[in-house]
N, C-alpha and C positions, 0 to 999 in steps of 0.2 A: 817446384813440383808439388809441394804440399797444398798450396792454394788451389791448384787445378784439381787435386783430389777432393778437397773440401767442396769445390763448386760442383764437381761431377756427382759425388755421392750425397751431397746436400740436396741437390735438385731431385735426385732419385728418392730420397727420404720425404721431401715435401710433397711430391706428386704421388706417393704410394697410396694415400687415402683416397685421392681423386680417382686413381686407376681402379681401386677396389669398388668404389661406388658406381663408376661407369661400367665396370664389368658385371655388376648385378643388374644394372638397367639394360644394357645391351649385352651381347654375348662376349665372352672372354676372347673368343677367336678374333673378333673384329678389333678388339683393343690390342691384342698381341700383334696383329698386322700393322696397326698404326705405330706401335712401339718399335717394331722392326724397321719400318720405313724411316722413323726418326733417327734411329741408330745409323742406318745406311746414309742418310742425308748428312748427318753430322760428321761421320767418318770420312765421307767423300769430300766434304768441305775442308776438313783438317789436312787433306793432302795438299792443298794449295796455300797453306799458311807459310809466310816467310817473314823476314825481319821487318819489312815495311808495313805489313798489316797484321802483326802479331796480337793486337788487341782483339781482333775478331775471333781468336782462338777461345777466349772465354765465352763468347756467345755460342760458338759451336759446341763447347763442352756443356753448356746449359741445354742445348738441343739434345746432345747425347745423354745427358742425365735424365731428361724427361722420358727418353726412350728406354733407358735402363731400368726405370722403375717397373 
């Protein structure tokens, strides 16, 4: 569980500066819509993770982390 938390919040921390610069270039509302869609896509994908494809959970947590920023 700790590795997943590091992946989730690490991606959020890495993409925070990118989100700030894109928010200044474009409107923050557009960036928030993209972030919310990434969170929805990542969460929806996590519903279908089982033991056979559990390695994809890390990829989906990366997607959720970029949306969380």
